[in-house]
N, C-alpha and C positions, 0 to 999 in steps of 0.2 A: 804157054800156060808159065807163070811164075813158079818157078825151082823154091822158093822159099815155100810156098804154100801149095802145093801138088807135085808127086812124082809121076813123072809122064811114061815110068817102066819100074814101078814096084816089085822088082823079085819074090819077094816073101809071099804077097798076096798072089802072084801069079802060080807061084807056089803051091798054094793053099789051096786055091780053086782049079788046078788042073788036075790035085790028087783027091779032089771031091772030099776035102777034108770040116768041111762046114756040116755040122748034122742041122742045124736049121737054117733061115737066111737071116742076114745082118737086116736089121730094122734100121732106117733112116727117118726123124722126125724131125721135118725142115720146116720153120716157122718163120713166114717173110719169104717165101718161095719165089720171088721177084725175079726172072731168067732162069731158071730152073735149078735144077740139082748141081751141087757140083759135079764136076768132073769125076775126079778122083770117085768117084761112085760107080763107073763104068766098069773098073777092074775085076768087080766083083759078079761080074757078067749077071747072069740069071739067082743069083745065090743073093739079093739084094733087094728089100723091100723099101719104096719110099713113099714116105705119106707127108706130104706138102699143104702148108696153109698159108692162106693169103686174103688179107682184108679187102682187095681188089678183085671184084667180078671177072673183069675184063682180063686180069693175068691168068687168072686161074682158068676161064672159056680158051685161051691162047695154049696152053698147057698142057689142058687134056684134050684138044683137037691134034696134039702132033707126041701122047705121051707113049712110051712103052708099054706091055703087058706087067710090069712088074712097080708100074706108081702109079697112085692116086692124086687128085689133088681136090682141097678143098676149100672155095668160097669162105672163109671165116676166119676172125680176127682172135687169137687167143691170148688170154690175161689173167690175172692172180685173183682176181675175184669176178664172181656172179653181177650180172648186170649187160647194160646195152650203152656204145658210145655212139656219139656223132664222128663221123671219117674227118680226117683233116679236109678234104677236097668237099665235105657239106657244110663244114666251119669257112671254108674260104666263100662258098657261094655265102653264107647268108653272110659276113663282116661283107661283102665286095655290094651285096642288096643294099645292106644298111648304109653303105657309104654312097652309094649311088641315088639311093633315096633322101638322103639328106643334103647331099647338093641340088638335089631335083625342086628341092621347096621353096 
């Protein structure tokens, strides 16, 4: 793992966990969780709760199939306004159908 973004041996975190110094679990909200949670959170062991969100249901199904007891994943897109959107995947299907139908005429 790239040392710029992840410390494979976090001494302070290890000390905090070994001495049971966290009074409450550390909560991680991962929006766009495709690929799973970042490896840095594994150092918190059972003192972390991971809530992951992804708009791709297949991604969430795969993560839920291999999740740890302290992880939960939701098939949902998050945004800053209420409403629904057409996914990029659905938009590509629409454009492709429109393009193919145009050429078939």
